[in-house]
Short mmCIF file of the C-alpha atoms (twelve columns), coordinates in Angstrom:
data_MODEL
# 
_entry.id   MODEL 
# 
loop_
_atom_site.group_PDB 
_atom_site.id 
_atom_site.type_symbol 
_atom_site.label_atom_id 
_atom_site.label_alt_id 
_atom_site.label_comp_id 
_atom_site.label_asym_id 
_atom_site.label_seq_id 
_atom_site.Cartn_x 
_atom_site.Cartn_y 
_atom_site.Cartn_z 
_atom_site.pdbx_PDB_model_num 
ATOM 1   C CA . UNK A 1   -22.378 14.151  -11.438 1 
ATOM 2   C CA . UNK A 2   -19.858 11.336  -11.221 1 
ATOM 3   C CA . UNK A 3   -16.317 12.054  -12.310 1 
ATOM 4   C CA . UNK A 4   -13.806 9.369   -13.110 1 
ATOM 5   C CA . UNK A 5   -10.142 10.214  -13.518 1 
ATOM 6   C CA . UNK A 6   -7.133  8.159   -14.485 1 
ATOM 7   C CA . UNK A 7   -6.743  5.093   -16.649 1 
ATOM 8   C CA . UNK A 8   -7.510  1.564   -15.528 1 
ATOM 9   C CA . UNK A 9   -4.786  -1.049  -15.578 1 
ATOM 10  C CA . UNK A 10  -5.030  -4.379  -17.308 1 
ATOM 11  C CA . UNK A 11  -7.096  -7.001  -15.581 1 
ATOM 12  C CA . UNK A 12  -5.187  -9.971  -14.240 1 
ATOM 13  C CA . UNK A 13  -6.357  -13.525 -14.482 1 
ATOM 14  C CA . UNK A 14  -6.075  -16.344 -11.987 1 
ATOM 15  C CA . UNK A 15  -6.032  -15.904 -8.236  1 
ATOM 16  C CA . UNK A 16  -6.805  -12.195 -8.277  1 
ATOM 17  C CA . UNK A 17  -9.239  -12.091 -5.389  1 
ATOM 18  C CA . UNK A 18  -6.867  -12.997 -2.578  1 
ATOM 19  C CA . UNK A 19  -8.076  -10.835 0.290   1 
ATOM 20  C CA . UNK A 20  -4.673  -10.872 1.968   1 
ATOM 21  C CA . UNK A 21  -2.177  -10.368 -0.781  1 
ATOM 22  C CA . UNK A 22  1.575   -10.335 -0.996  1 
ATOM 23  C CA . UNK A 23  3.389   -7.577  -2.843  1 
ATOM 24  C CA . UNK A 24  6.439   -9.776  -3.239  1 
ATOM 25  C CA . UNK A 25  6.532   -12.810 -5.487  1 
ATOM 26  C CA . UNK A 26  7.101   -15.955 -3.485  1 
ATOM 27  C CA . UNK A 27  9.856   -18.159 -4.844  1 
ATOM 28  C CA . UNK A 28  12.945  -19.920 -3.632  1 
ATOM 29  C CA . UNK A 29  16.106  -17.866 -3.910  1 
ATOM 30  C CA . UNK A 30  19.806  -18.394 -3.356  1 
ATOM 31  C CA . UNK A 31  21.489  -16.449 -0.563  1 
ATOM 32  C CA . UNK A 32  23.342  -14.321 -3.079  1 
ATOM 33  C CA . UNK A 33  20.383  -13.747 -5.392  1 
ATOM 34  C CA . UNK A 34  19.040  -10.258 -6.179  1 
ATOM 35  C CA . UNK A 35  15.787  -11.136 -4.381  1 
ATOM 36  C CA . UNK A 36  17.762  -12.075 -1.271  1 
ATOM 37  C CA . UNK A 37  19.599  -8.778  -1.402  1 
ATOM 38  C CA . UNK A 38  16.283  -6.973  -1.838  1 
ATOM 39  C CA . UNK A 39  14.949  -8.793  1.226   1 
ATOM 40  C CA . UNK A 40  17.951  -7.652  3.247   1 
ATOM 41  C CA . UNK A 41  17.323  -4.103  2.106   1 
ATOM 42  C CA . UNK A 42  13.654  -4.473  2.993   1 
ATOM 43  C CA . UNK A 43  14.505  -5.558  6.550   1 
ATOM 44  C CA . UNK A 44  17.158  -2.868  6.818   1 
ATOM 45  C CA . UNK A 45  14.558  -0.243  5.961   1 
ATOM 46  C CA . UNK A 46  12.205  -1.691  8.565   1 
ATOM 47  C CA . UNK A 47  14.925  -1.650  11.209  1 
ATOM 48  C CA . UNK A 48  15.798  1.944   10.364  1 
ATOM 49  C CA . UNK A 49  12.148  2.985   10.430  1 
ATOM 50  C CA . UNK A 50  11.709  1.487   13.899  1 
ATOM 51  C CA . UNK A 51  14.900  2.973   15.330  1 
ATOM 52  C CA . UNK A 52  13.107  5.264   17.807  1 
ATOM 53  C CA . UNK A 53  10.997  2.431   19.155  1 
ATOM 54  C CA . UNK A 54  14.034  0.144   19.369  1 
ATOM 55  C CA . UNK A 55  15.924  2.773   21.353  1 
ATOM 56  C CA . UNK A 56  12.964  3.379   23.664  1 
ATOM 57  C CA . UNK A 57  12.058  -0.255  24.288  1 
ATOM 58  C CA . UNK A 58  14.903  -2.667  23.552  1 
ATOM 59  C CA . UNK A 59  17.585  -0.103  24.413  1 
ATOM 60  C CA . UNK A 60  16.099  0.565   27.836  1 
ATOM 61  C CA . UNK A 61  15.638  -3.158  28.471  1 
ATOM 62  C CA . UNK A 62  19.296  -3.778  27.668  1 
ATOM 63  C CA . UNK A 63  20.356  -1.067  30.102  1 
ATOM 64  C CA . UNK A 64  18.026  -2.490  32.748  1 
ATOM 65  C CA . UNK A 65  19.418  -6.006  32.443  1 
ATOM 66  C CA . UNK A 66  23.066  -4.990  32.072  1 
ATOM 67  C CA . UNK A 67  25.162  -6.465  34.885  1 
ATOM 68  C CA . UNK A 68  22.128  -7.929  36.685  1 
ATOM 69  C CA . UNK A 69  22.595  -11.448 38.030  1 
ATOM 70  C CA . UNK A 70  19.090  -12.140 39.262  1 
ATOM 71  C CA . UNK A 71  15.504  -11.074 38.771  1 
ATOM 72  C CA . UNK A 72  14.443  -8.973  41.734  1 
ATOM 73  C CA . UNK A 73  11.184  -7.186  42.506  1 
ATOM 74  C CA . UNK A 74  12.934  -3.879  41.845  1 
ATOM 75  C CA . UNK A 75  13.933  -5.103  38.403  1 
ATOM 76  C CA . UNK A 76  10.345  -6.189  37.690  1 
ATOM 77  C CA . UNK A 77  9.028   -2.785  38.784  1 
ATOM 78  C CA . UNK A 78  11.460  -1.057  36.431  1 
ATOM 79  C CA . UNK A 79  10.501  -3.481  33.663  1 
ATOM 80  C CA . UNK A 80  6.823   -2.679  34.138  1 
ATOM 81  C CA . UNK A 81  7.545   1.042   33.838  1 
ATOM 82  C CA . UNK A 82  9.524   0.543   30.615  1 
ATOM 83  C CA . UNK A 83  6.782   -1.537  29.031  1 
ATOM 84  C CA . UNK A 84  4.039   0.864   30.051  1 
ATOM 85  C CA . UNK A 85  5.869   3.995   28.883  1 
ATOM 86  C CA . UNK A 86  6.561   2.277   25.550  1 
ATOM 87  C CA . UNK A 87  2.773   2.358   25.009  1 
ATOM 88  C CA . UNK A 88  2.343   -1.386  25.024  1 
ATOM 89  C CA . UNK A 89  -0.788  -0.764  27.057  1 
ATOM 90  C CA . UNK A 90  -1.885  -1.338  30.640  1 
ATOM 91  C CA . UNK A 91  -3.548  -4.716  30.102  1 
ATOM 92  C CA . UNK A 92  -0.794  -6.106  27.873  1 
ATOM 93  C CA . UNK A 93  1.947   -4.843  30.192  1 
ATOM 94  C CA . UNK A 94  0.255   -6.460  33.172  1 
ATOM 95  C CA . UNK A 95  -0.115  -9.730  31.317  1 
ATOM 96  C CA . UNK A 96  3.590   -9.736  30.461  1 
ATOM 97  C CA . UNK A 97  4.603   -8.920  34.045  1 
ATOM 98  C CA . UNK A 98  2.281   -11.585 35.485  1 
ATOM 99  C CA . UNK A 99  3.746   -14.180 33.140  1 
ATOM 100 C CA . UNK A 100 7.284   -13.278 34.254  1 
ATOM 101 C CA . UNK A 101 6.359   -13.294 37.950  1 
ATOM 102 C CA . UNK A 102 4.783   -16.742 37.656  1 
ATOM 103 C CA . UNK A 103 7.896   -18.177 36.006  1 
ATOM 104 C CA . UNK A 104 10.138  -16.561 38.614  1 
ATOM 105 C CA . UNK A 105 7.972   -17.919 41.439  1 
ATOM 106 C CA . UNK A 106 8.164   -21.424 39.961  1 
ATOM 107 C CA . UNK A 107 11.939  -20.950 39.636  1 
ATOM 108 C CA . UNK A 108 11.637  -21.467 35.867  1 
ATOM 109 C CA . UNK A 109 13.253  -18.092 35.240  1 
ATOM 110 C CA . UNK A 110 16.265  -16.685 37.088  1 
ATOM 111 C CA . UNK A 111 18.529  -15.064 34.503  1 
ATOM 112 C CA . UNK A 112 17.677  -11.480 33.376  1 
ATOM 113 C CA . UNK A 113 19.172  -12.234 29.967  1 
ATOM 114 C CA . UNK A 114 16.665  -15.073 29.506  1 
ATOM 115 C CA . UNK A 115 13.960  -12.674 30.608  1 
ATOM 116 C CA . UNK A 116 14.750  -10.528 27.569  1 
ATOM 117 C CA . UNK A 117 14.326  -13.562 25.303  1 
ATOM 118 C CA . UNK A 118 11.061  -14.453 27.050  1 
ATOM 119 C CA . UNK A 119 9.661   -10.960 26.467  1 
ATOM 120 C CA . UNK A 120 10.635  -11.150 22.820  1 
ATOM 121 C CA . UNK A 121 8.897   -14.520 22.371  1 
ATOM 122 C CA . UNK A 122 5.817   -13.381 24.289  1 
ATOM 123 C CA . UNK A 123 5.445   -10.248 22.170  1 
ATOM 124 C CA . UNK A 124 5.798   -12.324 19.020  1 
ATOM 125 C CA . UNK A 125 2.957   -14.558 20.167  1 
ATOM 126 C CA . UNK A 126 0.810   -11.502 20.923  1 
ATOM 127 C CA . UNK A 127 1.420   -10.185 17.405  1 
ATOM 128 C CA . UNK A 128 0.621   -13.473 15.670  1 
ATOM 129 C CA . UNK A 129 -3.079  -12.725 15.358  1 
ATOM 130 C CA . UNK A 130 -4.896  -14.564 12.611  1 
ATOM 131 C CA . UNK A 131 -7.033  -12.519 10.281  1 
ATOM 132 C CA . UNK A 132 -10.765 -13.130 10.684  1 
ATOM 133 C CA . UNK A 133 -12.504 -15.065 7.953   1 
ATOM 134 C CA . UNK A 134 -14.110 -12.753 5.445   1 
ATOM 135 C CA . UNK A 135 -16.256 -13.372 2.412   1 
ATOM 136 C CA . UNK A 136 -14.467 -13.281 -0.916  1 
ATOM 137 C CA . UNK A 137 -15.753 -11.637 -4.091  1 
ATOM 138 C CA . UNK A 138 -17.800 -13.692 -6.485  1 
ATOM 139 C CA . UNK A 139 -16.322 -14.361 -9.926  1 
ATOM 140 C CA . UNK A 140 -16.350 -11.170 -11.960 1 
ATOM 141 C CA . UNK A 141 -16.731 -8.939  -8.922  1 
ATOM 142 C CA . UNK A 142 -14.047 -6.725  -7.360  1 
ATOM 143 C CA . UNK A 143 -12.491 -7.034  -3.948  1 
ATOM 144 C CA . UNK A 144 -14.023 -4.091  -2.028  1 
ATOM 145 C CA . UNK A 145 -12.042 -2.515  0.802   1 
ATOM 146 C CA . UNK A 146 -13.434 0.299   2.938   1 
ATOM 147 C CA . UNK A 147 -10.710 2.330   4.643   1 
ATOM 148 C CA . UNK A 148 -11.636 4.165   7.859   1 
ATOM 149 C CA . UNK A 149 -9.934  6.275   10.505  1 
ATOM 150 C CA . UNK A 150 -10.033 9.759   11.993  1 
ATOM 151 C CA . UNK A 151 -8.758  12.763  10.083  1 
ATOM 152 C CA . UNK A 152 -5.021  13.258  10.133  1 
ATOM 153 C CA . UNK A 153 -3.906  9.649   10.557  1 
ATOM 154 C CA . UNK A 154 -2.720  9.295   6.963   1 
ATOM 155 C CA . UNK A 155 -5.760  7.453   5.633   1 
ATOM 156 C CA . UNK A 156 -5.730  8.834   2.090   1 
ATOM 157 C CA . UNK A 157 -1.964  8.438   1.817   1 
ATOM 158 C CA . UNK A 158 -2.299  4.831   2.981   1 
ATOM 159 C CA . UNK A 159 -4.897  4.223   0.270   1 
ATOM 160 C CA . UNK A 160 -2.577  5.696   -2.355  1 
ATOM 161 C CA . UNK A 161 0.359   3.566   -1.223  1 
ATOM 162 C CA . UNK A 162 -1.824  0.448   -1.030  1 
ATOM 163 C CA . UNK A 163 -3.078  1.156   -4.556  1 
ATOM 164 C CA . UNK A 164 0.545   1.318   -5.661  1 
ATOM 165 C CA . UNK A 165 1.141   -2.057  -4.034  1 
ATOM 166 C CA . UNK A 166 -1.857  -3.633  -5.742  1 
ATOM 167 C CA . UNK A 167 -0.871  -2.123  -9.087  1 
ATOM 168 C CA . UNK A 168 2.680   -3.435  -8.652  1 
ATOM 169 C CA . UNK A 169 1.172   -6.882  -8.055  1 
ATOM 170 C CA . UNK A 170 -0.576  -6.661  -11.437 1 
ATOM 171 C CA . UNK A 171 -4.072  -5.739  -10.266 1 
ATOM 172 C CA . UNK A 172 -6.155  -2.864  -11.554 1 
ATOM 173 C CA . UNK A 173 -7.537  -0.587  -8.895  1 
ATOM 174 C CA . UNK A 174 -10.402 1.882   -8.523  1 
ATOM 175 C CA . UNK A 175 -10.220 4.620   -5.886  1 
ATOM 176 C CA . UNK A 176 -13.434 6.024   -4.401  1 
ATOM 177 C CA . UNK A 177 -13.565 9.524   -2.899  1 
ATOM 178 C CA . UNK A 178 -16.353 8.946   -0.360  1 
ATOM 179 C CA . UNK A 179 -15.037 11.667  1.972   1 
ATOM 180 C CA . UNK A 180 -17.186 14.277  0.272   1 
ATOM 181 C CA . UNK A 181 -17.043 16.823  3.088   1 
ATOM 182 C CA . UNK A 182 -13.382 17.708  2.647   1 
ATOM 183 C CA . UNK A 183 -12.447 18.995  -0.786  1 
ATOM 184 C CA . UNK A 184 -8.796  18.505  0.158   1 
ATOM 185 C CA . UNK A 185 -9.393  14.784  0.660   1 
ATOM 186 C CA . UNK A 186 -10.882 14.411  -2.822  1 
ATOM 187 C CA . UNK A 187 -8.035  16.408  -4.317  1 
ATOM 188 C CA . UNK A 188 -5.417  14.358  -2.487  1 
ATOM 189 C CA . UNK A 189 -6.975  11.070  -3.589  1 
ATOM 190 C CA . UNK A 190 -7.130  12.321  -7.183  1 
ATOM 191 C CA . UNK A 191 -3.424  13.134  -7.077  1 
ATOM 192 C CA . UNK A 192 -2.665  9.658   -5.774  1 
ATOM 193 C CA . UNK A 193 -4.809  8.124   -8.513  1 
ATOM 194 C CA . UNK A 194 -2.833  9.968   -11.169 1 
ATOM 195 C CA . UNK A 195 0.432   8.998   -9.500  1 
ATOM 196 C CA . UNK A 196 -0.238  5.260   -9.344  1 
ATOM 197 C CA . UNK A 197 -2.359  4.943   -12.486 1 
ATOM 198 C CA . UNK A 198 -5.718  4.231   -10.848 1 
ATOM 199 C CA . UNK A 199 -9.059  5.806   -11.842 1 
ATOM 200 C CA . UNK A 200 -10.904 7.800   -9.187  1 
ATOM 201 C CA . UNK A 201 -14.672 8.006   -8.707  1 
ATOM 202 C CA . UNK A 202 -15.790 11.290  -7.166  1 
ATOM 203 C CA . UNK A 203 -18.755 13.645  -6.986  1 
ATOM 204 C CA . UNK A 204 -19.336 17.275  -6.107  1 
ATOM 205 C CA . UNK A 205 -18.491 18.415  -2.550  1 
ATOM 206 C CA . UNK A 206 -21.251 17.595  -0.071  1 
ATOM 207 C CA . UNK A 207 -22.611 14.670  -2.084  1 
ATOM 208 C CA . UNK A 208 -23.955 11.623  -0.261  1 
ATOM 209 C CA . UNK A 209 -20.924 9.375   0.404   1 
ATOM 210 C CA . UNK A 210 -23.077 6.255   0.018   1 
ATOM 211 C CA . UNK A 211 -24.167 7.388   -3.448  1 
ATOM 212 C CA . UNK A 212 -20.528 7.821   -4.445  1 
ATOM 213 C CA . UNK A 213 -19.760 4.293   -3.236  1 
ATOM 214 C CA . UNK A 214 -22.782 2.862   -5.070  1 
ATOM 215 C CA . UNK A 215 -21.823 4.525   -8.353  1 
ATOM 216 C CA . UNK A 216 -18.220 3.381   -7.908  1 
ATOM 217 C CA . UNK A 217 -19.233 -0.258  -7.571  1 
ATOM 218 C CA . UNK A 218 -21.395 0.002   -10.660 1 
ATOM 219 C CA . UNK A 219 -18.379 1.320   -12.557 1 
ATOM 220 C CA . UNK A 220 -16.068 -1.281  -11.023 1 
ATOM 221 C CA . UNK A 221 -18.201 -4.201  -12.175 1 
ATOM 222 C CA . UNK A 222 -18.634 -2.739  -15.652 1 
ATOM 223 C CA . UNK A 223 -14.900 -2.160  -16.036 1 
ATOM 224 C CA . UNK A 224 -13.882 -5.497  -14.463 1 
ATOM 225 C CA . UNK A 225 -11.875 -3.793  -11.752 1 
ATOM 226 C CA . UNK A 226 -9.911  -6.096  -9.438  1 
ATOM 227 C CA . UNK A 227 -9.741  -3.975  -6.276  1 
ATOM 228 C CA . UNK A 228 -11.880 -1.076  -5.030  1 
ATOM 229 C CA . UNK A 229 -10.471 1.133   -2.252  1 
ATOM 230 C CA . UNK A 230 -13.042 3.396   -0.610  1 
ATOM 231 C CA . UNK A 231 -11.798 6.509   1.196   1 
ATOM 232 C CA . UNK A 232 -14.120 7.717   3.972   1 
ATOM 233 C CA . UNK A 233 -14.517 10.710  6.267   1 
ATOM 234 C CA . UNK A 234 -13.058 10.791  9.761   1 
ATOM 235 C CA . UNK A 235 -14.629 13.637  11.708  1 
ATOM 236 C CA . UNK A 236 -14.166 12.309  15.231  1 
ATOM 237 C CA . UNK A 237 -15.750 15.323  16.924  1 
ATOM 238 C CA . UNK A 238 -19.101 14.211  15.486  1 
ATOM 239 C CA . UNK A 239 -18.427 10.527  16.031  1 
ATOM 240 C CA . UNK A 240 -22.081 9.466   16.325  1 
ATOM 241 C CA . UNK A 241 -22.930 10.933  12.932  1 
ATOM 242 C CA . UNK A 242 -19.644 9.636   11.538  1 
ATOM 243 C CA . UNK A 243 -20.346 6.063   12.593  1 
ATOM 244 C CA . UNK A 244 -23.883 6.237   11.227  1 
ATOM 245 C CA . UNK A 245 -22.504 7.512   7.928   1 
ATOM 246 C CA . UNK A 246 -19.911 4.729   7.752   1 
ATOM 247 C CA . UNK A 247 -22.510 2.109   8.597   1 
ATOM 248 C CA . UNK A 248 -24.725 3.451   5.811   1 
ATOM 249 C CA . UNK A 249 -21.851 3.176   3.313   1 
ATOM 250 C CA . UNK A 250 -21.313 -0.380  4.531   1 
ATOM 251 C CA . UNK A 251 -25.001 -1.256  4.018   1 
ATOM 252 C CA . UNK A 252 -25.220 0.334   0.567   1 
ATOM 253 C CA . UNK A 253 -22.108 -1.505  -0.604  1 
ATOM 254 C CA . UNK A 254 -23.573 -4.764  0.720   1 
ATOM 255 C CA . UNK A 255 -26.831 -4.216  -1.143  1 
ATOM 256 C CA . UNK A 256 -24.975 -3.526  -4.367  1 
ATOM 257 C CA . UNK A 257 -22.567 -6.450  -3.976  1 
ATOM 258 C CA . UNK A 258 -23.714 -9.053  -1.423  1 
ATOM 259 C CA . UNK A 259 -20.812 -9.973  0.834   1 
ATOM 260 C CA . UNK A 260 -19.048 -6.650  0.333   1 
ATOM 261 C CA . UNK A 261 -17.178 -4.835  1.705   1 
ATOM 262 C CA . UNK A 262 -14.826 -7.769  1.966   1 
ATOM 263 C CA . UNK A 263 -12.395 -5.925  4.215   1 
ATOM 264 C CA . UNK A 264 -12.516 -2.914  6.523   1 
ATOM 265 C CA . UNK A 265 -9.084  -1.393  7.077   1 
ATOM 266 C CA . UNK A 266 -8.638  0.885   10.075  1 
ATOM 267 C CA . UNK A 267 -5.773  3.380   9.815   1 
ATOM 268 C CA . UNK A 268 -4.255  4.585   13.096  1 
ATOM 269 C CA . UNK A 269 -1.502  7.091   13.835  1 
ATOM 270 C CA . UNK A 270 1.150   5.326   15.935  1 
ATOM 271 C CA . UNK A 271 2.289   8.628   17.462  1 
ATOM 272 C CA . UNK A 272 -1.007  8.887   19.381  1 
ATOM 273 C CA . UNK A 273 -0.071  5.896   21.529  1 
ATOM 274 C CA . UNK A 274 -2.875  4.754   23.834  1 
ATOM 275 C CA . UNK A 275 -5.457  6.909   22.028  1 
ATOM 276 C CA . UNK A 276 -5.066  4.575   19.066  1 
ATOM 277 C CA . UNK A 277 -6.503  1.717   21.125  1 
ATOM 278 C CA . UNK A 278 -9.653  3.661   22.038  1 
ATOM 279 C CA . UNK A 279 -10.106 4.652   18.383  1 
ATOM 280 C CA . UNK A 280 -9.757  1.030   17.324  1 
ATOM 281 C CA . UNK A 281 -12.362 -0.057  19.861  1 
ATOM 282 C CA . UNK A 282 -14.819 2.566   18.582  1 
ATOM 283 C CA . UNK A 283 -14.462 1.701   14.899  1 
ATOM 284 C CA . UNK A 284 -14.428 -2.038  15.534  1 
ATOM 285 C CA . UNK A 285 -17.661 -1.871  17.513  1 
ATOM 286 C CA . UNK A 286 -19.401 0.060   14.757  1 
ATOM 287 C CA . UNK A 287 -18.046 -1.692  11.671  1 
ATOM 288 C CA . UNK A 288 -16.164 -4.860  12.519  1 
ATOM 289 C CA . UNK A 289 -12.601 -3.987  11.526  1 
ATOM 290 C CA . UNK A 290 -10.774 -6.732  9.623   1 
ATOM 291 C CA . UNK A 291 -7.257  -5.314  9.999   1 
ATOM 292 C CA . UNK A 292 -5.259  -2.315  11.177  1 
ATOM 293 C CA . UNK A 293 -2.661  -0.157  9.491   1 
ATOM 294 C CA . UNK A 294 -0.346  1.810   11.783  1 
ATOM 295 C CA . UNK A 295 1.211   4.881   10.188  1 
ATOM 296 C CA . UNK A 296 4.108   7.147   11.239  1 
ATOM 297 C CA . UNK A 297 5.987   4.441   13.134  1 
ATOM 298 C CA . UNK A 298 9.233   5.991   11.950  1 
ATOM 299 C CA . UNK A 299 8.457   9.208   13.791  1 
ATOM 300 C CA . UNK A 300 7.656   7.790   17.210  1 
ATOM 301 C CA . UNK A 301 9.115   5.832   20.095  1 
ATOM 302 C CA . UNK A 302 5.617   4.480   20.764  1 
ATOM 303 C CA . UNK A 303 5.857   1.486   18.429  1 
ATOM 304 C CA . UNK A 304 4.933   -0.750  21.338  1 
ATOM 305 C CA . UNK A 305 1.347   0.224   20.586  1 
ATOM 306 C CA . UNK A 306 1.455   -2.409  17.830  1 
ATOM 307 C CA . UNK A 307 1.763   -5.110  20.488  1 
ATOM 308 C CA . UNK A 308 -0.952  -3.613  22.676  1 
ATOM 309 C CA . UNK A 309 -3.493  -3.296  19.888  1 
ATOM 310 C CA . UNK A 310 -2.924  -6.840  18.647  1 
ATOM 311 C CA . UNK A 311 -3.276  -8.309  22.128  1 
ATOM 312 C CA . UNK A 312 -6.127  -6.224  23.504  1 
ATOM 313 C CA . UNK A 313 -8.321  -6.187  20.403  1 
ATOM 314 C CA . UNK A 314 -7.315  -9.389  18.637  1 
ATOM 315 C CA . UNK A 315 -7.262  -7.533  15.318  1 
ATOM 316 C CA . UNK A 316 -4.336  -8.306  13.010  1 
ATOM 317 C CA . UNK A 317 -1.937  -5.601  11.864  1 
ATOM 318 C CA . UNK A 318 -1.959  -5.537  8.060   1 
ATOM 319 C CA . UNK A 319 0.465   -2.725  7.218   1 
ATOM 320 C CA . UNK A 320 2.877   -0.426  8.970   1 
ATOM 321 C CA . UNK A 321 4.045   2.932   7.664   1 
ATOM 322 C CA . UNK A 322 7.733   3.580   8.280   1 
ATOM 323 C CA . UNK A 323 8.458   6.535   6.031   1 
ATOM 324 C CA . UNK A 324 7.301   9.019   3.439   1 
ATOM 325 C CA . UNK A 325 8.251   7.111   0.295   1 
ATOM 326 C CA . UNK A 326 5.657   5.301   -1.776  1 
ATOM 327 C CA . UNK A 327 7.176   1.922   -0.838  1 
ATOM 328 C CA . UNK A 328 7.291   2.711   2.881   1 
ATOM 329 C CA . UNK A 329 3.904   1.109   3.540   1 
ATOM 330 C CA . UNK A 330 5.002   -2.411  4.427   1 
ATOM 331 C CA . UNK A 331 2.957   -5.592  4.787   1 
ATOM 332 C CA . UNK A 332 3.258   -6.427  8.467   1 
ATOM 333 C CA . UNK A 333 5.297   -9.458  9.487   1 
ATOM 334 C CA . UNK A 334 5.308   -10.157 13.219  1 
ATOM 335 C CA . UNK A 335 8.684   -11.941 13.276  1 
ATOM 336 C CA . UNK A 336 10.395  -9.188  11.268  1 
ATOM 337 C CA . UNK A 337 8.839   -6.502  13.457  1 
ATOM 338 C CA . UNK A 338 10.013  -8.079  16.711  1 
ATOM 339 C CA . UNK A 339 13.468  -8.774  15.276  1 
ATOM 340 C CA . UNK A 340 13.789  -5.203  14.038  1 
ATOM 341 C CA . UNK A 341 13.049  -3.911  17.552  1 
ATOM 342 C CA . UNK A 342 15.068  -6.383  19.630  1 
ATOM 343 C CA . UNK A 343 17.850  -7.025  17.117  1 
# 
């Protein structure tokens, strides 16, 4: 039996199927305008949320370079340790160190202070990953997003906050409780649906997740829904069965709406550091992840993992979670992220 809760929002006309949306209206503003002040507050919140990472990475770099007049091998060894222990990743750390060593050998780099600027620029380039081309919905069809990740990473909360963002942008949203093995997950998604004003499609515990997704798409088309967010299970200890289940959901959605799902969002817990990279590799191999959301960045000094994932996997970061509030899921901006860490 399919249950639908909540009330749908009003459908929006025009460019409603942008796969990579902005929650902020783009328009020119004066420096003293309310929007400019809001932007300052937005960046201030980002900087505050990344304070632990900034202290761990940029703070340690500043102490390393303080009073140094030249770039020595000892300094490079200490730099390598800082980068590695900031969870940037082995491969990415080595690439950064090799780049520095080459410039030092060619006498293009001598000043430790310029080394800091070089690292900042290099990390920005690593984070500037373009999103892969994805199919867009046909006219009259919803944008379908499947959200995946292991249990405990904040997947359902991310869906709720993303739904809030879409609703704030004027889109109507349908939430799909396809994690049918955890009653708590269905309950949590239902609460989020009520909170943000989005209907929820769900079935009895133990129902086939693919059947829930199929019924949800039928409802979405009939109700002219703009965006469908599909919550999925994340039982890593049975990862073979989990991946098969997710692939089946993917296939069923594609049969119902050719070209869907249009996006696959992978949610990772930033506090897990290097484990996040192995999780990303596993999900990407099975499903073809279109973007990554990193949660709990405010609670960790391991924010360097953002750089490592972008570089090693070539998958763009879509959102970062920097707090508990409903607006603390932020669209990722590489320049703002690097600036918030390095200051």
